[in-house]
N, C-alpha and C positions, 0 to 999 in steps of 0.2 A: 671264491671269496676275494682273492687278491685283485682280480679285475674290477670288481665292484668297489673295493677300497681305493684303488688307483683312480677310478673315475670320480669318486666322491672327493678325493683329495684335489684332483685337478679343478673341479668346480669351485671348491673352497678357495684355492689360490687365485683363480681367475678373477674373483670378486675383489681381492685385496692387494693385488700385485700388478704393476705395469707389465706391458707385453713381454719385454725381455726377461724380467724377473719371473713372470709366470712360466715362460718357456724353459728358462733355466731350471727352475725348481721342479717342473714336471719332468724335465730330462733327468734330473737327479733321482726323482721317484722311479722313473722308468729304469734307470741304471740300477737302483737298489733292487727292484723286482727281478731284473735280469741276473744280478750277481748273487743276491741272497734272498730269494723270494720267501722261503719259509721263515727265516729270522725276521725279515721286515714285517711280515704279517702277524707273526705270533709273539714277537718279543718287543718290549717297550724300547723307545729310542727314536732318533731321527733318521730320515733317509740318508742324510749326509754321513751319519755315523756308520751306516752299512757299506758305503762306498769308500770309506776312508782308507781301505786297503789298496786304493788306487787301481782297481780292476785287476787284482791279483798280485800287485807289487807290495812288498813289505816296507812301506815308507811311513815315516812319522807324519801325523796329520798336519804338522806345521810346515812341511816342506812343499815346494812348488807343485810337485806332481799331484798334490791333493787339493789344490785351490779351486778346482772345478773348471778352469780355463785351459785352452789348447795352446801349445808352445808356438813361438814365432818360427817362421820358415828359415830365418837366417841362422838360428841355433842349430837346426837339423841339416839344412842343405847348403848353408853358406851364402845364400842370396836372399835379399828381401823381395821375393816374388814367388808366385806359385811354381813348384817344380814342373819339369816337362811332363806332359800327359795329364796334368790335373787342371781343374777349372775353378774360377771364382764362383762362389755360390751366393754371396751376399755380403753385407757390410754393416757396421755401426760406427758411431762417432762419440767422442767426448769433446766438450767445448772448452775454449780458453786454455788449451794445453801449453804448458811451459816448454814442452819439447818442440812445439811448432810456433814459437814466438808469440803465444797468446791466441793463436788461431785454432781452428778445429783440427783434431787428430782423428784419423780414420783407421779402422781395423777391418781387414778383408779376409774372409774365410776361403780356404782352398780345399777342394774335394776331388777325389778320384771319381771318374764316371762309373756307372753300374754295369756296363756291358749289356748282357741279355737279361739281367735280373729285373724283376718288377719291384715297385716300392709302395704301391698303394697311394692313399691320400697324403701320407706324410712327406713324400718327395725324397725320402732317404732310404737307401737300401742297406743291407747288412754289409759289414766290412768283408765278410767271407766271399762276397760276389766278385771283388776285385783284388783280393789278397791284402787288404788293409788291416794290419795288426793293431791291437789296442794296448797301450802301455805308456810308461814314462818315456819321454823323448830321449833317444840314444841310451835307453836303459838306466837313466840316472834319476834318482828322486829329487835332485836339484833342478831338474827341468820339468816344465809342465807336461801334461799328458799329450798324446798324439793318437789320432785314429779312434778315439773313444766316444766323442760327442756326436750323437745322431740328431742333428739339428741343422736347420737351414733358414736364414733370413729371407732369401729368395729374390733379392733385387737384381741379381746378375745371372746371365745364361738361363733365362727363364724358358728358353726353348728346350732345355734339358729337363724332362719331367722327373728323372731319377738321378740322384747323386749319392755317393757314399758318405761315410762319416767325415768330419773335418780332420784333415791330416796335419795342417799347420795354418798359421795366420801371418798376413802381411800387414805392416803398419806404415802409414804415409801421412804427410801433411797436405798432399794433393787430393782433391775430391775424387772418389773412386770412378765416377762416370767419365772422368778425363783420362784415367789410366786404362780403364777397361770399357770399350764402347757398349758392351751388352748390359752394363749396370745402369739402373735407373737412379733418379734423384730422390726416391722415397727414403726418408731419413729414419733411422733407429738410433737410440742412444743407450749407453751403459756407462754412466759416470763412475761406477766402481772400478773401471779399468783405467782411470785417469793416470795412475802412476805405474802402470805395467810397462816395463822396459827391459831391454837386454843390451849388453855392451856391444853386441854385434850390429845393432841398428845404427849407432853412431859411427862405428868403424866402417860400415858399408855406405855411409852417406856419400853420394857421388859428387865430385867436384864439378863446378860449371865447366862448360866448354865454349869456345868462341875464338875470335881472332881480332887483333888490332890491325886493321887493313891499311890505314893511312894516317900519317901525322903531317900536318902542313904548317910550317912557320910563316906567319903573315906579319905585316907591320903591327907591332904591339899586341898580337894575339897568337894563339896556337889552336889549331882545329884537329880533332881526333874523330875518326869514323871506324866502325866495326860492328860486331854483333856478339851476343852471348846468350846461352840458355843453360838452365839448371834443372836436372832431373827431379829435384826436390820441390819444384814449384812451377806452375804454368804462368805465373805472373812475371813481370819484368825483373831482371837481375840488376842489382846496383853495380855501377862501374866506378871504381876509385881511380882517380888520375893523379899521378905523381910527376913532379918536375924536379930533376936533380935530387931525387930521393925524398922529397917533401910532399905530403898529401896536400893537394890543392883544392880538389872538389870531389863530390860524389854525385852521380846522376843516374837515373834509371835507363836501362836499355829498352825503350818502349817505342822506337820508331818502326814503321812498317818495312819489313824486308821479305817480300814474297819468295826470294830464293832460299832464305832460311826456313820459311814455312814449308817449302817444298821438300827440303832435306829432313826437317823434323816436323812431320805432319801433325802429330798430336799436340804440338806446342803452339801452332799458329804463326802468324807473320810478325807480330809486334815484339821483336827482340833485337832491333838494331839500335845503335847509338851514334849520335852526331853532336859532339860537345866542343864548344869554343870557350877558351879561357884567356884572360888577360895575361900578358907577360912582358917583362922587361927585355931589352935587347940583349943579344949574345947567343952563344951556342948552348942548347939545352938537351938533356936526356929526358925524354917523355915516355912514361910507362902507364899502362892501363891494366887493372886487375878486376876480375869479376868476383863479387862477394858471394861466398858459399851460403845459400839459404838454409842448408841442412846443418849448419853450425860447424862444419869442418874447416880445413884450410882454404883460403881464397885461392883463385886460379889466376896466375899471371898470363895475360893475353898477348903481351909483347912490349918491346921498347924500341924507340927510334930516336936518332939524333937529328935535331933540326936547328936551323939558324933563324932567329927572330931579328928582323931588321927594324930600324926606326921608321921605315916606310919611305915611299917616294916623296920628294919635295912637293909641296902643294901651294897654291896661291892663286891670285887673279890679277890681271891687268884691268883696273877698274875704270880709269878715265884718261882720255887724251883730248886736249883742247888747244886751239891755236890762239896765241896772244901776240902782243907786240914784241915780246921778248923771245918768242919761239913756240915750240910745242911742249906744253906742260903735261907730264906723265905721272900718274900715281897708281899705286896698288899695294899688294903685300905678298910675301912669300915666306915659307917656313919649312923646316924639316921636322915632321911630327915628333913631339916629345922633346925637342931639342931647343934650348934657349939661345944657343949661339946663332948669329945671323947668317944668312946665305947670300951669295951674290946673284944678281939678276942681270942677264944679258938683254940689251934692248936692240931691236932691229928696225930699220926704216926701209920699207920696200925691199925686204929680204937682205939688206946689207947691214952688217953689224955696225952699230953706231957707238955704243958705250956699255960699260958695266957699272952697276950701282949696287951698294950694299943695302939690304933690307933690314935696317936697324932703327927706324923711326918709331917712336911711341904712337900706338893707335889704341885709344881707350875702347873702341868698338870691337877690338879683336880679343879682349880678355875672355869673353864667353866662348867665342868661336874656337880659340886655340887652347884653352884649358891650361895645363901645366907648362906649355911652351911660353906662356907670358904674352905680353902685348907689344913688345918692341920688335916688330917685324914688318913695319910699313916701309915703302920706298917712294921716293919722289925725285923727279929729274926734269930738267928743261933742256930740250935739244934745239939746236938752230934749225930754222926752216931750210929745206933742201934748196940748193942753189941751182940755177940754170935748168929749171924744170918747166915743162909745158903743162904738167899735170895740175889739176885743180885740187887734188887730194893726195894724202900720203897715208900709208898703212903702217902702223906701229905694232910690233909684236914683242912679247916678253917671254923669256925662257930661263929656266934654271937647270943646273946639271946635277943629276943624282950622284952623290959622292961614292956610292957603293958600286953602281953599274956603269957610270959614265954616260948614261943616256941623257939626252936633252928632254926636259919636261916642259911642254908649252903651258904658259899661263894665260894665253889668249891673244887676240889681235883686235885692234880698233882702228877705224879709218877716220881721219880728221880732215876738214876742209882747209886748204892752204889759203883760200881767199876770204876766209871768215864766213863762209856760207853755212848751210844747215849742218849741224854736227849729228853724228849717229848717237843712239842711246848708249848708255853705259850702266854697269851694275856689278853685282857680285853674287857668287853662290855661297850660301851658308852650309848646305848639306845636300848630298846625293846619296841616298841609302837604300839598300835592298831590304825588304821585309818579307813576311810570309805572303807569297802570291802577289806582291805589289812592290812598287818603287816610289819613293818620296823624294821630291826636289823642292828646295826652298831657297830664297834669297831675295834680292831686290834689283830693280832696274829703273832708270830714269831717262827721260828724253830732255836734253838741255833746252829744247824749244818749248817745253811744257806740255807736249801732247802725251797721249796714252802710249804705253809700250806693251807689246804682246810678247809673251814668252813662248818660244817654240822649242819643244823637246824632241830630239831624235833618239829613237831606240834602235840600236844596231843599224844605224844609217838611214832609218826610215822615220818620217814624221809620225809621232805618236800623240802629241798634245799641242794645242795652240790656244792659249788663254791670256787675257789681259792681266797685268800686274797692278792691282788696285788696293791691296791690303795696306792699312796704316803702318808706317815705319817711322816713328818719332826719332829713332836713333839715326836713321839716314838723313832726315831733315836737319838734325843737329849738325851733321858734318857738311851737308850741302845746303847752305841757307837758301839758295835760290829754288830748292825743290819744295813742293808742297808735301803735306803729311800723308804720303801714299807711295806706291811703287813696290810694295812688298808682294811676295807670292809664296805659296805653300801648297803644292799640288801632289796628289797621290793617284796613281793609276795602276791597273792590273798588269801583271807580267808573269810569264811561265817560270817555274823553278829553273835555276841554273844561272850562269854568268851572262851579264848583258853589258853592252857599252852604251853609255848615256851621255849625250851632249846637249847643252842648253844655250839658246841664242836669244838675244833681245832685238826685237824688230820694231822700229818706229812706225807711227800711224801712216806716214807717207812713203814708206819703203817696202820693198818686197824681200829684202834681206837685212841682216844686221850682224853685229859683232857676236862672237862666241863668248859666253860668260864662263864656260868651263866644261870639262868632260871627266867622266869617271867610269871605272869598271866595277860593277856591283854584283853581289850574289843574292839571288832570290831563293828563300827557303821553301 
């Protein structure tokens, strides 16, 4: 009679209950039949009432041991994972869990194998096959049961036809198929377990691991590189960056790092970070920490002391022309971020001729120089060389880096001493490295009115040769003789890494021309 009653009850529940509820309730009925078959069949009451003694334990029905669920592994074994020798048998989830920052939370069942025991169509063998006892975990009514539930969701280790009852459960914010390769993505839910939790779960939340590998102080910026992974998530870990103890920015560690992927295979490659922040000049302590996705303490990845300089002086020798008074020279120079003027040394045919202070107002520099202001132009007139048989003179301009003492070239221009054809002149607005490319922009004019070609050398080799024909009204305003053209803005592909870029202006009737400027750029 009890078999027929159990079958009838199962059919009734199957029509009115979702799959997990049905399986749970039939498991309760099965447990009632196993524990108290005579009372369940002959006496009024529910199946749950018959198992409220918690499989032989004298616990109050309101205590955890009687709520029908299995205890977490961390309570019993001190680790949030299946104990040695056991296997994952399946999983379910709850959505929008507060314990996982609003994401899914997953519960994974651990089973002992059945050994030589058979299990039939149920896939679950008796606990006696492998010595799995049934009772309150650690013998306490304050813990959920362990080894009592003969049930299997079946998404994990499907090659194992038979597993024993559930001995404990693992909880994680990471999808089960990422933690256990044998698990499938077939989803089951049990929202009733939304608030199931134990203190040991947060206590065992693993802190991130990683390394701050490099901190580089550059002119006006600081660059950090490293990696981080967190056992609580397979997604990118957020990196907090501190300068002199102040939080400056937070960015994800989501750059490809195959070496990290090789060391942490289940996490994949995308756990590197490469962060650049703006900085004032001076000595800085830079620290990076990985944010603990599991809600515990963040992990300090390291700190380094760096020096941020104002940067190398920059500028351009824009124009040299021969007049009755001599050789007129003009250009600009600046120490990035510094409003104080710098001195420019002028050379004629490699001989030092004079020094001039770059303190003239130049309205066109306001946009180019930003906070440095626009009083950084220079202008000088040098006498024509005496007793020379040469028909031309080469003028070069240089500034001295106040930090390193290095001489920084601003360019060289050749002028005709007899008033003949003058070479082109111009200026660089920017040379910048981008993702897989380099951009160069500026202007160049031919005093004779012809076209000017821009030649770009990449690491000493010609990479681009294009005419400068874009409108530049600002240039025409400063050089009235120029037509409204002469601008250029070119972008070309380049491999990641550091590259040396030089830009030259070549007149239509020349095979070479003056250098407008050079820069070392980094391509991401």
